[in-house]
LUMTIPA-574795 format. One record per atom (N, C-alpha, C): z, y, x; residue in one letter. Coordinates in steps of 0.1 Angstrom, whole numbers, plus 5000, padded with zeros to 4 digits. Atoms other than C-alpha are relative to their C-alpha. Example, Ala and Ser with C-alpha at 12.3 -4.5 7.8 and 13.67 -1.06 7.14 Angstrom:
REM LUMTIPA-574795
500049885009a/507849555123a/500050125009a/500049894991s/507149895137s/500850114992s/
END
This chain:
REM LUMTIPA-574795
501450024996m/895309675737m/499950055015m/500049954987n/895909885768n/500749915010n/499350094991d/898409635782d/499149885004d/500950114997v/895709355780v/499050055010v/501049954990k/893209575798k/500650025014k/499349984987d/895809665825d/500249875006d/499850134995l/896609295829l/498749955007l/501350054995l/892909205834l/499650075013l/500449924988n/892309485859n/500949975011n/499150044989l/895409395879l/499649865005l/500350134996a/894409035879a/498749995009a/501249994992l/890909115892l/500250065014l/499749944987s/892309335919s/500749915009s/499250104991d/894409045932d/499449864998d/500650135003r/891908765925r/500049915012r/499950104989p/891908435946p/498750015009p/501150014991a/889508365975a/498849924992a/501150065007p/885908245965p/500149854999p/500050155000a/886607885975a/501149944991a/498950055009e/889707855952e/499549994986e/500450025015p/889307725916p/500550114992p/499549895008v/889607985889v/501049944990v/499050045010d/892807955868d/500450134992d/499749885009a/893008205839a/501450024998a/498549985002r/896708145834r/500650065012r/499549944987g/897408225871g/499650145001g/500449874999d/895308535869d/500850094990d/499349925009l/897108655838l/501550025004l/498649994996e/900608585853e/500150105012e/500049904989r/899608775885r/499950144995r/500249875006g/898509065863g/501350054994g/498749965006r/901809075844r/501050035011r/499049974990s/903809055876s/499750145007s/500349874994l/901909345892l/500350124990l/499749895009l/902209555860l/501550034999l/498549985001r/906009495858r/500450085012r/499649944987r/906309595895r/499650155000r/500549865000r/904209915889r/500950084991r/499249935010r/906210015858r/501450025006r/498649994995l/909509945876l/500050115011l/500149904990l/908410165905l/499950144994l/500249885007g/907410435881g/501450054994g/498749975006l/910810415863l/501050055011l/499149974989v/912710435896v/499750155005v/500449874995g/910710745906g/500450114990g/499549905010v/911510925873v/501550025001v/498550004999t/915210835876t/500450085012t/499749934988a/915310965911a/499850154999a/500449865002a/913611285901a/501150074991a/499049955009m/916111335873m/501350025007m/498849994993a/919011265896a/500050125010a/500149894991v/917811525922v/500150134992v/499949885008g/917311775894g/501450034996g/498649985005a/920811725882a/500950055012a/499249974988l/922211765918l/499750145005l/500349874994v/920412085927v/500950114995v/499049895003p/922612315906p/501349985006p/498750024994v/925712155920v/500050045014v/500249964986a/924412205955a/500050155001a/500049854999v/923712575948v/501350064997v/498749955004q/927112625932q/501049985012q/499150034989s/928912465961s/499750075013s/500349924988s/927112675987s/500750135001s/499349884999g/929112975977g/500450044985g/499649965013a/931013125948a/499150114994a/500749895007h/929313345922h/500650135003h/499349874997p/929813715931p/501050044990p/499049965010a/931613775898a/501349925002a/498850084999a/933913485905a/500850025013a/499349974988a/934713605940a/501050115000a/499149895001v/936513905928v/501049974988v/498950025010r/939813865909r/500450144994r/499649885006h/940414135884h/501549994995h/498650015004t/944114195881t/500350124991t/499649895009t/945314395851t/501450045002t/498649954998p/948214615859p/500849994988p/499150015012p/951214585837p/500050134993p/500149885008s/951214835809s/501350085001s/498949914999v/953515135811v/500150084988v/499849925012s/955015305781s/500150155004s/499949864996g/954115665787g/498650065002g/501349934998s/951315915796s/499750015014s/500450004986a/949415885828a/499950155005a/500149874996g/949016265829g/498750045007g/501249964993s/946316465847s/500149975014s/500050044985a/945316405883a/501050085008a/498949944991g/948216475907g/501250034993g/498749975008s/950816515879s/500949885000s/499050115001i/954016315875i/499949954986i/500250065013a/953616075846a/501250004992a/498950005010l/955716075815l/500349854997l/499650135004v/957715755808v/501050014989v/498950005011a/959915655778a/501350005007a/498749994995w/963515735784w/501049944991w/499050065008r/966415525772r/501450015007r/498849994993g/969115635796g/501150084992g/498949935006t/972515795788t/499750155000t/500349865001q/972216155776q/501350074995q/498849935004p/975116405773p/499750074986p/500249935013p/975616575739p/499450135001p/500749875000g/973616875729g/498549994998g/501450025001y/970016765734y/499749855003y/500550134997l/968216435734l/498550015003l/501450004996v/964816355750v/499549864999v/500650135001s/962516065744s/499149975012s/500950014988w/960316125775w/500650055012w/499449964988m/961116165811m/498950005011m/500950024988p/959016245843p/500449885008p/499750124992s/958715925862s/500850035013s/499249984989g/961415905888g/501150114999g/499049895002w/963516185873w/501149954991w/498850045008r/966916165856r/500750124994r/499249895006v/969216365833v/501150025010v/499049964990q/971416555857q/501350044994q/498849955006g/973816705833g/499650094988g/500249925011a/974216905801a/501250074995a/498949945007n/976317145782n/499450064987n/500649955012p/975817315748p/498950095002p/501049904998f/973517565764f/498749955006f/501250044993a/971117355784a/500149855004a/500150134994l/970017005794l/499150015012l/500749994987t/969016975831t/499549865004t/500650124995i/966616705844i/499550035014i/500349984986a/966016655881a/499549875006a/500450124993p/964316415905p/501249915004p/499050094995a/966416105914a/500350035015a/499649974986g/968316185946g/499950145004g/500149854997d/967916565943d/501350045006d/498849964992l/970316725968l/500850114992l/499349905008d/971117005943d/500549934987d/499450075011t/973416825919t/500750084990t/499449915010n/974617125900n/499150014988n/500950005012p/973317095865p/499850154994p/500249865004d/973717475860d/499050075009d/501049944991s/971217535888s/498749954995s/501350045006f/967717535873f/498850005009f/501249984991l/965517595904l/499449865003l/500750124997g/962917325907g/500349884990g/499550105010k/964317135876k/499350024987k/500550005013l/963117055841l/501250034991l/498849955008v/965417245816v/499650014985v/500249995015v/965717225778v/501150094995v/499049915005m/967517505760m/499550074987m/500449925011l/967517705728l/499650145004l/500449874996q/965718035729q/501250104998q/498949905000s/968118325737s/500050084987s/499949925013t/969418515707t/499650145003t/500449864997d/968518835726d/498450015001d/501450005000a/964818735726a/499550064987a/500449945012p/963118975701p/499049924992p/501150075007s/960118755693s/499549895010s/500550104991l/958018475708l/499350075012l/500749944988p/956718545743p/498549994999p/501550005000p/953018615750p/499649875007p/500550134994g/951018305759g/498949944991g/501050075007t/948618045746t/500649914989t/499550085011s/949117865713s/500049855004s/499950144997q/950417505719q/501049944990q/499150075010p/951717325688p/500749885005p/499250114996v/954417065691v/500449934987v/499750075012n/954616795664n/499550074988n/500549925011g/952517015642g/500650134997g/499349875002r/954817315645r/499650105010r/500549894991p/954117645662p/500649995014p/499549994986g/954517675700g/499150095008g/500749914991v/953517915728v/500249955014v/500050054986f/952717805763f/499850125010f/500149894990q/953218045793q/499849935013q/500250044986t/951717975827t/501150055009t/499049954990a/953818035858a/499750155003a/500449854998v/951918365863v/500550084989v/499649925011q/952718475828q/501650004999q/498550015000a/956418355831a/500650085012a/499549924989g/956718545864g/500849925010g/499350094990g/957718255888g/499349885002g/500650134998n/957017895897n/500449904989n/499650095011t/958017765863t/499150034988t/500749995013e/955917705831e/501050004989e/499049995011i/957617775798i/499249974987i/500550025013l/956917625764l/501150034990l/499149965011t/958617785734t/499549944987t/500650065012f/958317585702f/501249984990f/499050015011q/960017535669q/500249854996q/499750135004v/961817215659v/500249994985v/499950035015a/962417055624a/501150094994a/498949935006g/965717235619g/499850155000g/500349865000g/964117575624g/500350075013g/499749944987h/965517635659h/498750025009h/501149984990w/963217775686w/500649955014w/499650064988v/963517575718v/499150045012v/500849974988q/962317655753q/500249885010q/500050104990v/961317395779v/499550075013v/500449944987q/961117525815q/499649885009q/500450114992a/959017295837a/499550065014a/500449954987p/958617345875p/498549965003p/501450034997m/955117355889m/499849875008m/500050124993a/956017055910a/499649884992a/500350115009l/955516835880l/498549994998l/501450005001g/951816935879g/499549984986g/500350025014w/951816935841w/499150124995w/500649905007d/949417125819d/500750024986d/499349975013s/950217255784s/500149884991s/500050125008t/949316925768t/501149905004t/498950094995e/951716725790e/501350054997e/498849935003l/954416975785l/500449984985l/499850025015a/953916945747a/500449864997a/499750155002k/954116565750k/501549985003k/498650014998f/957516595766f/500850074989f/499349935010a/958616855741a/500149934986a/500050075013s/957616635712s/501149904998s/498950095001g/960516405720g/501450075001g/498749934999v/963216675722v/500650014987v/499249995012q/965916665696q/501250105003q/498849914998v/968516945692v/501149954991v/498950055008l/971916825682l/500950114996l/499249905006a/974617005664a/500850085010a/499249934990a/976517095696a/499250105008a/500849904993a/973617295710a/500350144996a/499849865003q/974117665713q/499050095008q/500949924993p/971717945722p/500750095010p/499449914990g/972318155753g/499850154996g/500249865002h/972318535757h/499450065012h/500649944989g/970318755779g/498749945005g/
END
C-alpha cells in the first residue's frame, strides 16, 4: 500500500506540462523509475557507511601498535638452582667430577671442586690463583666435625634435611667465615665453612648442606 502511495507521489512530483495529454501509464512508470532510483541511492549510502565503519578500526590499528604489543616479553631460560638473596652467589646443580670422600649436589655459580682428601672437600671460584686444596682461605669447605670438639658450637638452630644443625655467623665463628654444623643420615656431624664473599645467609648455606653426602672414605680431623 505504501509502494502505491509512493509511486503516485513521485509521479505527481514529475508530472508533464499542462499542454501535454495525461497518460496514467506514463505517470506510473515515471513513479516506479524514481522510486527505484531513490532506493538504489539509499542502498549505496548504507553500504558506504558500513564500509567506512569496517575500515575505521583497521586505520586505527595501522596508525601504531598497541602499547602491549610494542613490548616483547622475553622469558629467561630456567636455571636449576636457587637465586639466593640480593647480592649473593646463586646455587646451581652440580654434576661435575668429585674426588672420593664427599659428594655435593649444589655448587655456587662459577665455582668448582678444587680438590679433596679424606679430611676435607675444597670448593673455590673458577680461576682462583690459590690452587692448593689444603688452603681454605676464601673457599667453601666441607669436612667432618673434629673429634676434639666437645659439643655443638654456640649459634642459631638451622635444621638440614629435617635433622639438627647450628649456624654460626662470621662474628660468632671469629673470622670472615660462616659455619654450619649439622648431622647427616649416618649420624656423622658435618661442618661447612662458607666465606662471606658468597653472601649467603643461613637458609642458603643449609640449601648447599642439604646436598652433601659423606662417603666411607671420609675421616674427621683433630684439633
